[in-house]
mmCIF file of the N, C-alpha and C atoms, coordinates in Angstrom:
data_MODEL
# 
_entry.id   MODEL 
# 
loop_
_atom_site.group_PDB 
_atom_site.id 
_atom_site.type_symbol 
_atom_site.label_atom_id 
_atom_site.label_alt_id 
_atom_site.label_comp_id 
_atom_site.label_asym_id 
_atom_site.label_entity_id 
_atom_site.label_seq_id 
_atom_site.pdbx_PDB_ins_code 
_atom_site.Cartn_x 
_atom_site.Cartn_y 
_atom_site.Cartn_z 
_atom_site.occupancy 
_atom_site.B_iso_or_equiv 
_atom_site.pdbx_formal_charge 
_atom_site.auth_seq_id 
_atom_site.auth_comp_id 
_atom_site.auth_asym_id 
_atom_site.auth_atom_id 
_atom_site.pdbx_PDB_model_num 
ATOM 1   N N  . MET A 1 1  ? 101.287 -41.638 -64.536 1.00 0.00 ? 1  MET A N  1 
ATOM 2   C CA . MET A 1 1  ? 102.733 -41.511 -64.329 1.00 0.00 ? 1  MET A CA 1 
ATOM 3   C C  . MET A 1 1  ? 103.444 -41.508 -65.689 1.00 0.00 ? 1  MET A C  1 
ATOM 4   N N  . VAL A 1 2  ? 104.391 -40.616 -65.823 1.00 0.00 ? 2  VAL A N  1 
ATOM 5   C CA . VAL A 1 2  ? 105.135 -40.519 -67.079 1.00 0.00 ? 2  VAL A CA 1 
ATOM 6   C C  . VAL A 1 2  ? 106.200 -41.613 -67.111 1.00 0.00 ? 2  VAL A C  1 
ATOM 7   N N  . ILE A 1 3  ? 106.892 -41.727 -68.245 1.00 0.00 ? 3  ILE A N  1 
ATOM 8   C CA . ILE A 1 3  ? 107.914 -42.767 -68.399 1.00 0.00 ? 3  ILE A CA 1 
ATOM 9   C C  . ILE A 1 3  ? 108.934 -42.681 -67.268 1.00 0.00 ? 3  ILE A C  1 
ATOM 10  N N  . ALA A 1 4  ? 109.133 -43.775 -66.582 1.00 0.00 ? 4  ALA A N  1 
ATOM 11  C CA . ALA A 1 4  ? 110.051 -43.791 -65.440 1.00 0.00 ? 4  ALA A CA 1 
ATOM 12  C C  . ALA A 1 4  ? 111.502 -43.773 -65.916 1.00 0.00 ? 4  ALA A C  1 
ATOM 13  N N  . PRO A 1 5  ? 112.328 -42.901 -65.344 1.00 0.00 ? 5  PRO A N  1 
ATOM 14  C CA . PRO A 1 5  ? 113.741 -42.847 -65.736 1.00 0.00 ? 5  PRO A CA 1 
ATOM 15  C C  . PRO A 1 5  ? 114.498 -44.102 -65.319 1.00 0.00 ? 5  PRO A C  1 
ATOM 16  N N  . GLU A 1 6  ? 114.097 -44.676 -64.197 1.00 0.00 ? 6  GLU A N  1 
ATOM 17  C CA . GLU A 1 6  ? 114.765 -45.887 -63.707 1.00 0.00 ? 6  GLU A CA 1 
ATOM 18  C C  . GLU A 1 6  ? 113.978 -47.116 -64.144 1.00 0.00 ? 6  GLU A C  1 
ATOM 19  N N  . PRO A 1 7  ? 114.654 -48.236 -64.406 1.00 0.00 ? 7  PRO A N  1 
ATOM 20  C CA . PRO A 1 7  ? 113.942 -49.473 -64.767 1.00 0.00 ? 7  PRO A CA 1 
ATOM 21  C C  . PRO A 1 7  ? 113.041 -49.926 -63.623 1.00 0.00 ? 7  PRO A C  1 
ATOM 22  N N  . THR A 1 8  ? 111.878 -50.445 -63.967 1.00 0.00 ? 8  THR A N  1 
ATOM 23  C CA . THR A 1 8  ? 110.971 -50.925 -62.935 1.00 0.00 ? 8  THR A CA 1 
ATOM 24  C C  . THR A 1 8  ? 111.437 -52.282 -62.432 1.00 0.00 ? 8  THR A C  1 
ATOM 25  N N  . ILE A 1 9  ? 110.827 -52.739 -61.361 1.00 0.00 ? 9  ILE A N  1 
ATOM 26  C CA . ILE A 1 9  ? 111.200 -54.047 -60.807 1.00 0.00 ? 9  ILE A CA 1 
ATOM 27  C C  . ILE A 1 9  ? 110.967 -55.142 -61.845 1.00 0.00 ? 9  ILE A C  1 
ATOM 28  N N  . ILE A 1 10 ? 109.844 -55.059 -62.547 1.00 0.00 ? 10 ILE A N  1 
ATOM 29  C CA . ILE A 1 10 ? 109.538 -56.077 -63.557 1.00 0.00 ? 10 ILE A CA 1 
ATOM 30  C C  . ILE A 1 10 ? 110.571 -56.044 -64.676 1.00 0.00 ? 10 ILE A C  1 
ATOM 31  N N  . ASP A 1 11 ? 110.968 -54.829 -65.091 1.00 0.00 ? 11 ASP A N  1 
ATOM 32  C CA . ASP A 1 11 ? 112.003 -54.714 -66.123 1.00 0.00 ? 11 ASP A CA 1 
ATOM 33  C C  . ASP A 1 11 ? 113.284 -55.386 -65.667 1.00 0.00 ? 11 ASP A C  1 
ATOM 34  N N  . GLN A 1 12 ? 113.649 -55.186 -64.410 1.00 0.00 ? 12 GLN A N  1 
ATOM 35  C CA . GLN A 1 12 ? 114.872 -55.784 -63.891 1.00 0.00 ? 12 GLN A CA 1 
ATOM 36  C C  . GLN A 1 12 ? 114.763 -57.302 -63.883 1.00 0.00 ? 12 GLN A C  1 
ATOM 37  N N  . GLN A 1 13 ? 113.590 -57.813 -63.520 1.00 0.00 ? 13 GLN A N  1 
ATOM 38  C CA . GLN A 1 13 ? 113.402 -59.262 -63.500 1.00 0.00 ? 13 GLN A CA 1 
ATOM 39  C C  . GLN A 1 13 ? 113.476 -59.831 -64.905 1.00 0.00 ? 13 GLN A C  1 
ATOM 40  N N  . ILE A 1 14 ? 112.801 -59.165 -65.855 1.00 0.00 ? 14 ILE A N  1 
ATOM 41  C CA . ILE A 1 14 ? 112.831 -59.631 -67.244 1.00 0.00 ? 14 ILE A CA 1 
ATOM 42  C C  . ILE A 1 14 ? 114.251 -59.586 -67.783 1.00 0.00 ? 14 ILE A C  1 
ATOM 43  N N  . ASN A 1 15 ? 114.947 -58.474 -67.534 1.00 0.00 ? 15 ASN A N  1 
ATOM 44  C CA . ASN A 1 15 ? 116.317 -58.353 -68.012 1.00 0.00 ? 15 ASN A CA 1 
ATOM 45  C C  . ASN A 1 15 ? 117.212 -59.409 -67.382 1.00 0.00 ? 15 ASN A C  1 
ATOM 46  N N  . GLY A 1 16 ? 116.981 -59.715 -66.105 1.00 0.00 ? 16 GLY A N  1 
ATOM 47  C CA . GLY A 1 16 ? 117.778 -60.737 -65.440 1.00 0.00 ? 16 GLY A CA 1 
ATOM 48  C C  . GLY A 1 16 ? 117.566 -62.100 -66.078 1.00 0.00 ? 16 GLY A C  1 
ATOM 49  N N  . ILE A 1 17 ? 116.300 -62.437 -66.363 1.00 0.00 ? 17 ILE A N  1 
ATOM 50  C CA . ILE A 1 17 ? 116.002 -63.728 -66.988 1.00 0.00 ? 17 ILE A CA 1 
ATOM 51  C C  . ILE A 1 17 ? 116.610 -63.798 -68.380 1.00 0.00 ? 17 ILE A C  1 
ATOM 52  N N  . LEU A 1 18 ? 116.408 -62.734 -69.174 1.00 0.00 ? 18 LEU A N  1 
ATOM 53  C CA . LEU A 1 18 ? 116.904 -62.752 -70.543 1.00 0.00 ? 18 LEU A CA 1 
ATOM 54  C C  . LEU A 1 18 ? 118.422 -62.733 -70.576 1.00 0.00 ? 18 LEU A C  1 
ATOM 55  N N  . THR A 1 19 ? 119.046 -62.031 -69.612 1.00 0.00 ? 19 THR A N  1 
ATOM 56  C CA . THR A 1 19 ? 120.507 -62.015 -69.562 1.00 0.00 ? 19 THR A CA 1 
ATOM 57  C C  . THR A 1 19 ? 121.017 -63.413 -69.229 1.00 0.00 ? 19 THR A C  1 
ATOM 58  N N  . TYR A 1 20 ? 120.313 -64.109 -68.324 1.00 0.00 ? 20 TYR A N  1 
ATOM 59  C CA . TYR A 1 20 ? 120.740 -65.455 -67.934 1.00 0.00 ? 20 TYR A CA 1 
ATOM 60  C C  . TYR A 1 20 ? 120.538 -66.437 -69.084 1.00 0.00 ? 20 TYR A C  1 
ATOM 61  N N  . GLU A 1 21 ? 119.363 -66.389 -69.714 1.00 0.00 ? 21 GLU A N  1 
ATOM 62  C CA . GLU A 1 21 ? 119.041 -67.347 -70.771 1.00 0.00 ? 21 GLU A CA 1 
ATOM 63  C C  . GLU A 1 21 ? 119.802 -67.067 -72.052 1.00 0.00 ? 21 GLU A C  1 
ATOM 64  N N  . GLY A 1 22 ? 119.997 -65.769 -72.375 1.00 0.00 ? 22 GLY A N  1 
ATOM 65  C CA . GLY A 1 22 ? 120.591 -65.421 -73.657 1.00 0.00 ? 22 GLY A CA 1 
ATOM 66  C C  . GLY A 1 22 ? 122.006 -64.903 -73.527 1.00 0.00 ? 22 GLY A C  1 
ATOM 67  N N  . ASP A 1 23 ? 122.704 -65.321 -72.486 1.00 0.00 ? 23 ASP A N  1 
ATOM 68  C CA . ASP A 1 23 ? 124.024 -64.758 -72.203 1.00 0.00 ? 23 ASP A CA 1 
ATOM 69  C C  . ASP A 1 23 ? 124.983 -64.967 -73.363 1.00 0.00 ? 23 ASP A C  1 
ATOM 70  N N  . ARG A 1 24 ? 124.956 -66.158 -73.969 1.00 0.00 ? 24 ARG A N  1 
ATOM 71  C CA . ARG A 1 24 ? 125.917 -66.432 -75.039 1.00 0.00 ? 24 ARG A CA 1 
ATOM 72  C C  . ARG A 1 24 ? 125.510 -65.747 -76.342 1.00 0.00 ? 24 ARG A C  1 
ATOM 73  N N  . LEU A 1 25 ? 124.195 -65.461 -76.485 1.00 0.00 ? 25 LEU A N  1 
ATOM 74  C CA . LEU A 1 25 ? 123.736 -64.787 -77.701 1.00 0.00 ? 25 LEU A CA 1 
ATOM 75  C C  . LEU A 1 25 ? 123.785 -63.273 -77.543 1.00 0.00 ? 25 LEU A C  1 
ATOM 76  N N  . LEU A 1 26 ? 123.393 -62.785 -76.365 1.00 0.00 ? 26 LEU A N  1 
ATOM 77  C CA . LEU A 1 26 ? 123.313 -61.346 -76.132 1.00 0.00 ? 26 LEU A CA 1 
ATOM 78  C C  . LEU A 1 26 ? 124.084 -60.982 -74.867 1.00 0.00 ? 26 LEU A C  1 
ATOM 79  N N  . PRO A 1 27 ? 125.411 -60.968 -74.926 1.00 0.00 ? 27 PRO A N  1 
ATOM 80  C CA . PRO A 1 27 ? 126.207 -60.686 -73.732 1.00 0.00 ? 27 PRO A CA 1 
ATOM 81  C C  . PRO A 1 27 ? 125.979 -59.277 -73.200 1.00 0.00 ? 27 PRO A C  1 
ATOM 82  N N  . ASP A 1 28 ? 125.548 -58.363 -74.054 1.00 0.00 ? 28 ASP A N  1 
ATOM 83  C CA . ASP A 1 28 ? 125.358 -56.979 -73.633 1.00 0.00 ? 28 ASP A CA 1 
ATOM 84  C C  . ASP A 1 28 ? 123.888 -56.643 -73.446 1.00 0.00 ? 28 ASP A C  1 
ATOM 85  N N  . TRP A 1 29 ? 123.053 -57.648 -73.185 1.00 0.00 ? 29 TRP A N  1 
ATOM 86  C CA . TRP A 1 29 ? 121.619 -57.419 -73.072 1.00 0.00 ? 29 TRP A CA 1 
ATOM 87  C C  . TRP A 1 29 ? 121.311 -56.381 -72.001 1.00 0.00 ? 29 TRP A C  1 
ATOM 88  N N  . GLY A 1 30 ? 122.042 -56.430 -70.884 1.00 0.00 ? 30 GLY A N  1 
ATOM 89  C CA . GLY A 1 30 ? 121.768 -55.501 -69.790 1.00 0.00 ? 30 GLY A CA 1 
ATOM 90  C C  . GLY A 1 30 ? 122.030 -54.055 -70.172 1.00 0.00 ? 30 GLY A C  1 
ATOM 91  N N  . LYS A 1 31 ? 122.866 -53.828 -71.193 1.00 0.00 ? 31 LYS A N  1 
ATOM 92  C CA . LYS A 1 31 ? 123.201 -52.465 -71.597 1.00 0.00 ? 31 LYS A CA 1 
ATOM 93  C C  . LYS A 1 31 ? 122.220 -51.934 -72.639 1.00 0.00 ? 31 LYS A C  1 
ATOM 94  N N  . ILE A 1 32 ? 121.409 -52.829 -73.205 1.00 0.00 ? 32 ILE A N  1 
ATOM 95  C CA . ILE A 1 32 ? 120.480 -52.427 -74.261 1.00 0.00 ? 32 ILE A CA 1 
ATOM 96  C C  . ILE A 1 32 ? 119.245 -51.782 -73.635 1.00 0.00 ? 32 ILE A C  1 
ATOM 97  N N  . GLU A 1 33 ? 118.891 -50.594 -74.118 1.00 0.00 ? 33 GLU A N  1 
ATOM 98  C CA . GLU A 1 33 ? 117.732 -49.897 -73.562 1.00 0.00 ? 33 GLU A CA 1 
ATOM 99  C C  . GLU A 1 33 ? 116.951 -49.218 -74.676 1.00 0.00 ? 33 GLU A C  1 
ATOM 100 N N  . GLY A 1 34 ? 115.735 -48.816 -74.349 1.00 0.00 ? 34 GLY A N  1 
ATOM 101 C CA . GLY A 1 34 ? 114.953 -48.002 -75.270 1.00 0.00 ? 34 GLY A CA 1 
ATOM 102 C C  . GLY A 1 34 ? 114.510 -48.745 -76.518 1.00 0.00 ? 34 GLY A C  1 
ATOM 103 N N  . GLU A 1 35 ? 114.685 -48.105 -77.675 1.00 0.00 ? 35 GLU A N  1 
ATOM 104 C CA . GLU A 1 35 ? 114.131 -48.622 -78.923 1.00 0.00 ? 35 GLU A CA 1 
ATOM 105 C C  . GLU A 1 35 ? 114.799 -49.917 -79.357 1.00 0.00 ? 35 GLU A C  1 
ATOM 106 N N  . ASN A 1 36 ? 116.008 -50.168 -78.909 1.00 0.00 ? 36 ASN A N  1 
ATOM 107 C CA . ASN A 1 36 ? 116.711 -51.374 -79.340 1.00 0.00 ? 36 ASN A CA 1 
ATOM 108 C C  . ASN A 1 36 ? 116.166 -52.629 -78.658 1.00 0.00 ? 36 ASN A C  1 
ATOM 109 N N  . ARG A 1 37 ? 115.514 -52.458 -77.524 1.00 0.00 ? 37 ARG A N  1 
ATOM 110 C CA . ARG A 1 37 ? 115.075 -53.616 -76.746 1.00 0.00 ? 37 ARG A CA 1 
ATOM 111 C C  . ARG A 1 37 ? 114.071 -54.497 -77.494 1.00 0.00 ? 37 ARG A C  1 
ATOM 112 N N  . PRO A 1 38 ? 112.982 -53.937 -78.075 1.00 0.00 ? 38 PRO A N  1 
ATOM 113 C CA . PRO A 1 38 ? 112.021 -54.802 -78.774 1.00 0.00 ? 38 PRO A CA 1 
ATOM 114 C C  . PRO A 1 38 ? 112.648 -55.539 -79.950 1.00 0.00 ? 38 PRO A C  1 
ATOM 115 N N  . ILE A 1 39 ? 113.530 -54.865 -80.693 1.00 0.00 ? 39 ILE A N  1 
ATOM 116 C CA . ILE A 1 39 ? 114.172 -55.500 -81.841 1.00 0.00 ? 39 ILE A CA 1 
ATOM 117 C C  . ILE A 1 39 ? 115.040 -56.662 -81.367 1.00 0.00 ? 39 ILE A C  1 
ATOM 118 N N  . THR A 1 40 ? 115.814 -56.413 -80.324 1.00 0.00 ? 40 THR A N  1 
ATOM 119 C CA . THR A 1 40 ? 116.687 -57.454 -79.801 1.00 0.00 ? 40 THR A CA 1 
ATOM 120 C C  . THR A 1 40 ? 115.853 -58.580 -79.192 1.00 0.00 ? 40 THR A C  1 
ATOM 121 N N  . LEU A 1 41 ? 114.727 -58.218 -78.577 1.00 0.00 ? 41 LEU A N  1 
ATOM 122 C CA . LEU A 1 41 ? 113.850 -59.237 -77.999 1.00 0.00 ? 41 LEU A CA 1 
ATOM 123 C C  . LEU A 1 41 ? 113.325 -60.152 -79.094 1.00 0.00 ? 41 LEU A C  1 
ATOM 124 N N  . ARG A 1 42 ? 112.981 -59.579 -80.254 1.00 0.00 ? 42 ARG A N  1 
ATOM 125 C CA . ARG A 1 42 ? 112.518 -60.412 -81.373 1.00 0.00 ? 42 ARG A CA 1 
ATOM 126 C C  . ARG A 1 42 ? 113.618 -61.368 -81.809 1.00 0.00 ? 42 ARG A C  1 
ATOM 127 N N  . ILE A 1 43 ? 114.834 -60.868 -81.945 1.00 0.00 ? 43 ILE A N  1 
ATOM 128 C CA . ILE A 1 43 ? 115.961 -61.727 -82.337 1.00 0.00 ? 43 ILE A CA 1 
ATOM 129 C C  . ILE A 1 43 ? 116.167 -62.810 -81.288 1.00 0.00 ? 43 ILE A C  1 
ATOM 130 N N  . PHE A 1 44 ? 116.082 -62.416 -80.012 1.00 0.00 ? 44 PHE A N  1 
ATOM 131 C CA . PHE A 1 44 ? 116.255 -63.368 -78.916 1.00 0.00 ? 44 PHE A CA 1 
ATOM 132 C C  . PHE A 1 44 ? 115.209 -64.475 -79.004 1.00 0.00 ? 44 PHE A C  1 
ATOM 133 N N  . LEU A 1 45 ? 113.958 -64.094 -79.227 1.00 0.00 ? 45 LEU A N  1 
ATOM 134 C CA . LEU A 1 45 ? 112.889 -65.093 -79.299 1.00 0.00 ? 45 LEU A CA 1 
ATOM 135 C C  . LEU A 1 45 ? 113.055 -65.992 -80.516 1.00 0.00 ? 45 LEU A C  1 
ATOM 136 N N  . VAL A 1 46 ? 113.494 -65.420 -81.633 1.00 0.00 ? 46 VAL A N  1 
ATOM 137 C CA . VAL A 1 46 ? 113.682 -66.225 -82.845 1.00 0.00 ? 46 VAL A CA 1 
ATOM 138 C C  . VAL A 1 46 ? 114.743 -67.291 -82.618 1.00 0.00 ? 46 VAL A C  1 
ATOM 139 N N  . TYR A 1 47 ? 115.866 -66.907 -82.024 1.00 0.00 ? 47 TYR A N  1 
ATOM 140 C CA . TYR A 1 47 ? 116.945 -67.870 -81.829 1.00 0.00 ? 47 TYR A CA 1 
ATOM 141 C C  . TYR A 1 47 ? 116.659 -68.844 -80.695 1.00 0.00 ? 47 TYR A C  1 
ATOM 142 N N  . THR A 1 48 ? 115.776 -68.430 -79.753 1.00 0.00 ? 48 THR A N  1 
ATOM 143 C CA . THR A 1 48 ? 115.500 -69.303 -78.613 1.00 0.00 ? 48 THR A CA 1 
ATOM 144 C C  . THR A 1 48 ? 114.412 -70.313 -78.943 1.00 0.00 ? 48 THR A C  1 
ATOM 145 N N  . PHE A 1 49 ? 113.332 -69.828 -79.574 1.00 0.00 ? 49 PHE A N  1 
ATOM 146 C CA . PHE A 1 49 ? 112.205 -70.706 -79.859 1.00 0.00 ? 49 PHE A CA 1 
ATOM 147 C C  . PHE A 1 49 ? 112.169 -71.076 -81.332 1.00 0.00 ? 49 PHE A C  1 
# 
């Protein structure tokens, strides 16, 4: 299967958790897609852990 245009269920769950946990740090997390996601995830993990 090629890259899915719509987010998968797991993506939605991960985004929901990260949006809830990182709401004050990343208020626009739900709008971030594609290449920006891994970079932002690294920043999120650095500030969280």
